[in-house]
C-alpha positions as CSV (number, residue, x, y, z in Angstrom):
1,X,159.8,112.7,69.7
2,X,156.3,112.9,68.2
3,X,153.9,110.2,69.3
4,X,150.3,109.4,68.4
5,X,147.9,107.2,70.3
6,X,145.1,105.4,68.5
7,X,141.9,104.3,70.2
8,X,140.6,101.9,67.5
9,X,142.1,99.5,65.1
10,X,145.2,97.2,65.6
11,X,147.7,100.0,65.9
12,X,147.7,101.4,69.4
13,X,150.6,103.9,69.2
14,X,153.0,105.4,66.7
15,X,156.3,106.9,67.8
16,X,158.3,108.8,65.3
17,X,161.9,110.1,65.6
18,X,162.4,112.9,63.0
19,X,166.2,112.9,63.4
20,X,166.6,109.2,62.4
21,X,163.4,109.0,60.4
22,X,162.4,105.9,62.4
23,X,158.7,105.0,62.9
24,X,157.8,102.5,65.7
25,X,154.3,101.1,65.6
26,X,152.9,99.5,68.8
27,X,150.2,96.9,68.1
28,X,147.3,95.7,70.2
29,X,149.0,92.3,70.7
30,X,152.1,93.9,72.3
31,X,154.4,93.7,69.2
32,X,156.4,96.6,68.0
33,X,157.4,97.0,64.4
34,X,160.0,99.6,63.4
35,X,160.5,101.1,60.0
36,X,163.5,103.2,58.8
37,X,163.8,106.1,56.4
38,X,160.1,107.1,56.9
39,X,159.5,110.7,55.8
40,X,157.8,113.2,58.2
41,X,154.9,113.5,55.8
42,X,154.2,109.7,55.9
43,X,154.0,109.9,59.8
44,X,151.7,112.9,59.5
45,X,149.4,111.1,57.1
46,X,149.4,108.0,59.2
47,X,148.2,110.1,62.2
48,X,145.5,111.7,60.2
49,X,144.3,108.6,58.4
50,X,140.7,107.4,59.1
51,X,142.0,103.9,59.4
52,X,145.7,103.9,60.4
53,X,146.0,100.1,59.9
54,X,144.9,100.3,56.3
55,X,147.3,103.3,55.7
56,X,150.1,101.1,57.1
57,X,149.2,98.2,54.9
58,X,149.0,100.4,51.8
59,X,151.8,102.9,52.3
60,X,154.3,101.7,54.9
61,X,154.5,97.9,55.3
62,X,156.2,97.1,52.0
63,X,157.7,100.5,51.2
64,X,160.2,101.0,54.0
65,X,162.9,98.8,55.4
66,X,162.3,97.2,58.8
67,X,164.4,98.4,61.7
68,X,165.0,97.6,65.4
69,X,162.4,99.1,67.7
70,X,163.6,101.5,70.3
71,X,161.4,99.8,72.8
72,X,159.9,96.3,73.0
73,X,156.4,97.6,73.9
74,X,156.4,95.4,77.0
75,X,155.6,97.3,80.2
76,X,158.3,97.3,82.8
77,X,155.8,96.1,85.4
78,X,156.1,92.5,86.6
79,X,159.9,92.6,86.6
80,X,161.6,91.3,89.7
81,X,164.6,92.9,91.4
82,X,166.7,90.0,90.0
83,X,165.5,90.9,86.5
84,X,166.5,94.6,87.1
85,X,169.8,94.1,89.0
86,X,170.9,90.5,88.3
87,X,172.0,88.0,90.8
88,X,174.4,89.8,93.2
89,X,175.5,86.6,94.9
90,X,174.7,88.0,98.3
91,X,172.5,85.9,100.6
92,X,169.8,87.3,102.8
93,X,171.1,85.8,106.0
């Protein structure tokens, strides 16, 4: 799956799945927005844009339906074992 990391602006990363035409945009505040039915060319132009946030505002935000992000954008770090495996009901005696 193609991915592009941005070092400036509000968009930090763009993940694109060509098979489903879904674009996931990871923002500097940790949010992830997903857009469906995005053509390959739109992803390519976003990656080449001098200001990806402006390109998103002008060409993506209102043009394509929102979808469900493949990832939340939150790092897995900080999770406890209980978060990962649930409460097993066993005591540590």
